[in-house]
PAZANU-342094 format. One line per 4 residues: number of its first residue (from 1); for each residue x, y, z of N, C-alpha, C. Coordinates in pm, whole numbers, plus 50000, padded with zeros to 5 digits. Atoms other than C-alpha are relative to their C-alpha. Example, Ala and Ser with C-alpha at 12.3 -4.5 7.8 and 13.67 -1.06 7.14 Angstrom:
<recs>
1	50089,49881,50000,51230,49550,50780,50090,50120,50000 | 49918,49881,49994,51367,49894,50714,49923,50109,50073
</recs>
This chain:
<recs>
1	49920,50056,49895,50336,50873,47785,50019,50094,50063 | 49952,49884,49893,50366,51089,48080,50141,50009,50013 | 49820,49944,49968,50703,51255,48106,49989,50085,50117 | 49955,49908,49876,50846,51439,48403,50171,50031,49970
5	49871,49963,49991,51146,51638,48332,50060,49937,49876 | 49916,50087,50092,51192,51425,48025,50000,49847,49978 | 49989,50167,49975,51186,51087,48163,49889,49943,50044 | 50126,50044,49977,50925,50840,48157,49951,49994,50155
9	50016,49989,49856,50706,50921,48467,49992,49879,50138 | 49961,50137,49948,50713,50545,48560,50101,49959,50113 | 49889,50048,49963,51041,50524,48632,50018,50112,50144 | 49964,49915,49939,51027,50826,48869,49894,49948,50145
13	50130,50037,49874,50691,50746,49077,50027,49858,50025 | 49994,50092,49917,50790,50398,49124,50070,50002,50135 | 49941,49962,49905,51009,50536,49364,49915,49971,50150 | 50083,49952,49913,50747,50649,49589,49938,49849,50013
17	50102,50092,49939,50543,50318,49609,50107,49875,50053 | 49902,50092,49915,50881,50095,49646,50048,50067,50148 | 49968,49957,49840,50973,50322,49952,49862,49978,50085 | 50118,50005,49925,50624,50416,50105,49925,49837,50046
21	50038,50132,49974,50493,50076,50053,50054,49928,50097 | 49923,50123,49915,50733,49864,50281,49938,50089,50126 | 50017,49963,49902,50699,50138,50527,49867,49981,50059 | 50124,50037,49970,50336,50136,50552,49954,49882,50045
25	50024,50137,49949,50302,49774,50562,50079,49989,50121 | 49944,50034,49879,50550,49772,50866,49910,50080,50103 | 50076,49909,49908,50341,50073,51037,49880,49930,50034 | 50108,50053,49985,50040,49858,50976,50012,49871,50114
29	49966,50083,49951,50208,49547,51116,50001,50040,50194 | 49974,49980,49813,50345,49739,51456,49837,50063,50050 | 50129,49949,49901,50013,49921,51519,49894,49875,50048 | 50080,50125,49911,49835,49571,51530,50043,49929,50121
33	49926,50081,49892,50078,49424,51761,50031,50077,50101 | 49927,49870,49897,50205,49731,51971,49885,50086,50010 | 50112,49932,49949,49865,49875,52145,50089,50142,50042 | 49993,49857,49982,50086,50141,52264,50059,50116,49917
37	49948,49944,50131,50237,50287,51953,49856,50019,49886 | 50128,49949,50122,49851,50323,51788,49970,50146,50033 | 50033,49871,49960,49805,50650,51920,50078,50105,49898 | 49850,49927,50060,50161,50786,51761,49965,49923,49824
41	50014,50057,50108,50066,50572,51432,49874,50013,49899 | 50130,49959,50085,49714,50620,51345,49991,50082,49885 | 50030,49882,50081,49715,50939,51192,50084,49968,49869 | 49933,50038,50133,50030,50854,50985,49955,49892,49922
45	50028,50108,50070,49930,50522,50879,49902,50004,49907 | 50135,49981,50060,49579,50619,50758,50023,50103,49906 | 49943,49943,50061,49741,50881,50585,50073,49967,49864 | 49893,50076,50102,49982,50693,50414,49948,49902,49921
49	50061,50044,50065,49769,50454,50318,49893,50015,49891 | 50088,49956,50069,49543,50649,50178,50051,50066,49847 | 49943,49933,50100,49791,50832,49944,50088,49895,49928 | 49939,50096,50108,49925,50488,49821,49917,49984,49891
53	50108,50062,50125,49634,50413,49622,49993,50096,49865 | 49970,49945,50121,49668,50681,49394,50132,49995,49945 | 49852,49973,50054,50034,50714,49386,49998,49827,49930 | 50012,50132,50097,50001,50301,49281,49919,49988,49884
57	50151,49950,50138,49705,50399,49041,50097,50028,49892 | 49905,49891,50077,49926,50650,48860,50103,49928,49956 | 49888,50064,50064,50234,50453,48846,49967,49886,49925 | 50059,50108,50066,50045,50159,48727,50000,50047,49850
61	50030,49937,50085,49920,50358,48440,50105,50063,49954 | 49867,49969,50083,50243,50507,48351,50097,49902,49946 | 49934,50131,50032,50404,50192,48353,49940,49901,49874 | 50090,50089,50129,50126,50055,48101,50040,50111,49877
65	49978,49931,50116,50186,50347,47876,50177,50008,49990 | 49851,49998,50032,50578,50307,47908,50012,49850,49904 | 49979,50157,50044,50524,49911,47825,49952,50046,49841 | 50029,49973,50152,50345,50036,47504,50087,50066,49922
69	49916,49923,50082,50576,50255,47402,50170,49966,49986 | 49858,50069,50037,50889,50031,47430,49973,49840,49999 | 50047,50118,50044,50889,49679,47289,50020,49909,50141 | 49982,50107,49906,50798,49415,47594,50057,49886,50022
73	49934,50178,50036,50983,49120,47672,49943,49933,50142 | 50083,50073,49896,50850,48859,47934,50026,50034,50118 | 49969,49962,49883,50999,48991,48204,49934,50159,50066 | 50051,49857,50033,50865,49341,48112,49838,49935,50035
77	50138,50053,50045,50520,49156,48096,49992,49950,50159 | 50021,50024,49876,50570,48995,48452,49994,50068,50101 | 50026,49914,49935,50630,49269,48592,49892,50078,50019 | 50105,49962,49990,50341,49443,48500,49873,49919,50064
81	50117,50082,49931,50116,49148,48587,50035,50024,50194 | 49967,49970,49880,50306,49230,48961,49940,50132,50059 | 50046,49862,49942,50205,49599,48949,49887,49997,50005 | 50158,49976,50005,49866,49514,48867,49936,49904,50142
85	50032,50074,49824,49840,49267,49196,50050,50127,50101 | 49974,49866,49866,50035,49576,49411,49885,50093,50004 | 50134,49917,50041,49755,49814,49250,49895,49975,50048 | 50144,50072,49936,49462,49570,49381,50069,50032,50171
89	49946,49986,49822,49674,49522,49739,49981,50126,50050 | 50015,49903,49929,49694,49868,49780,49858,50056,50029 | 50106,49954,49964,49345,49956,49776,49912,49915,50121 | 50018,50061,49870,49282,49654,50011,50066,50040,50116
93	49920,49934,49890,49548,49777,50217,49932,50101,50050 | 50057,49902,49912,49375,50090,50286,49867,49995,50031 | 50104,50065,49957,49057,49954,50307,50001,49944,50144 | 49949,50070,49877,49161,49709,50597,50059,50103,50116
97	49909,49886,49900,49390,50004,50755,49904,50050,50053 | 50130,49894,49955,49081,50239,50771,49939,49931,50130 | 50104,50058,49937,48866,49980,50921,50056,49937,50141 | 49869,50032,49888,49157,49857,51187,49971,50130,50079
101	49985,49827,49931,49197,50259,51282,49882,50052,50101 | 50163,49961,49917,48794,50310,51347,50023,49884,50091 | 50061,50060,49853,48781,50011,51565,50085,49991,50099 | 49877,50068,49840,49103,50008,51810,50023,50152,49988
105	49957,49873,49970,49173,50393,51793,49910,50088,50088 | 50094,49901,49919,49002,50584,52081,49939,50117,49968 | 50081,49881,50047,48973,50912,51978,49898,50008,49891 | 50078,49984,50095,48775,50845,51674,49882,49920,50066
109	50087,50073,49942,48565,50618,51910,49885,50147,50068 | 50038,49873,49910,48498,50949,52132,49967,50093,49911 | 50005,49920,50073,48452,51178,51867,49844,49970,49904 | 50129,50061,50056,48188,50988,51659,49949,49879,50061
113	50079,50102,49878,47965,50771,51897,49935,49893,49874 | 50024,50075,50049,47871,50557,51596,50089,49918,49956 | 49869,50095,50019,48216,50430,51499,50058,49978,50155 | 49963,50042,49819,48258,50416,51890,49966,49851,50039
117	50076,50134,49954,48044,50113,51908,50080,49882,49934 | 49908,50076,50085,48261,49938,51648,50100,49939,50125 | 49871,50035,49930,48542,49946,51903,49967,49876,50143 | 50068,50082,49861,48324,49760,52201,49971,49848,49980
121	50019,50135,50027,48283,49445,52008,50167,49937,49954 | 49883,50065,49975,48624,49254,52095,50047,49894,49874 | 49963,50086,50084,48623,48998,51833,50019,50051,49850 | 50009,49960,50133,48539,49221,51519,50142,50087,50015
125	49873,49940,49990,48825,49449,51662,50151,49893,49974 | 49928,50088,50013,49061,49164,51706,50053,49945,49822 | 49993,50040,50136,48995,49021,51343,50066,50108,49943 | 49933,49877,50068,49072,49362,51203,50132,50021,50026
129	49830,49989,49968,49402,49388,51384,50065,49868,49892 | 49895,50110,50048,49522,49056,51262,49993,50007,49847 | 50010,49949,50136,49386,49151,50892,50080,50097,49980 | 49906,49912,50024,49572,49423,50914,50130,50005,50007
133	49889,50057,49995,49852,49260,51026,50050,49963,49865 | 50025,50125,50113,49820,49000,50743,50028,50099,49877 | 49966,49953,50127,49768,49280,50462,50114,50073,50024 | 49876,49939,50025,50039,49460,50555,50141,49941,49992
137	49881,50088,50028,50314,49212,50562,49976,49933,49844 | 49980,50052,50118,50174,49090,50244,50022,50129,49874 | 49993,49854,50081,50177,49477,50087,50181,49994,49996 | 49837,50003,50026,50583,49475,50185,50036,49916,49913
141	49986,50093,50099,50608,49151,50019,49954,50017,49859 | 50068,49973,50138,50391,49231,49698,50106,50145,49985 | 49942,49870,50009,50575,49592,49710,50154,49971,49945 | 49844,50047,50032,50948,49412,49707,50003,49898,49871
145	50015,50102,50134,50834,49128,49463,49990,50091,49840 | 50066,49907,50109,50700,49407,49204,50143,50103,49943 | 49900,49913,49990,50990,49624,49280,50085,49919,49929 | 49912,50087,50019,51234,49327,49226,49962,49961,49834
149	50005,50077,50114,51089,49204,48911,49999,50157,49889 | 49995,49893,50067,51071,49586,48780,50176,50048,49936 | 49868,50006,50021,51435,49609,48846,50099,49909,49921 | 49915,50133,50107,51568,49256,48673,49943,50077,49847
153	50054,49977,50142,51368,49378,48383,50068,50105,49931 | 49867,49881,50058,51617,49693,48344,50110,49956,50021 | 49874,50018,50006,51926,49562,48471,50064,49886,49921 | 49939,50109,50101,51949,49234,48309,50035,49979,49864
157	49979,50019,50140,51972,49318,47970,50126,49992,49947
</recs>
């Protein structure tokens, strides 16, 4: 089991996912809806989406190790299933956010001409913006549900 300062790593790492996940999801929604905010959100959103993938994976692995070390109740098993879903959602979130940024952020199109052509296709750009908003909303939802199930499994004993 991974320990940080004598504590199971999962209980420390989970805070990064629970805090940064909803922030990233809301940022993706704002990015998709408000064109004037795109130039401010593009890089922070892209970096946050990228960072959340390994954080989610490591947190889930630490949680699985904690689950093996302790007796697992039905609530902990439900939380583990939600964590598996969140891990997958974080990967999809990154892929869709990256595509959304490439398709809609003008400086990328100017710097890389082959990516700039993607901006010319309005339908593709619109589909990616809608998908970005939807996956952002789902990422917020899944982060909250996963965090709530974990907290319930600990505090309802």
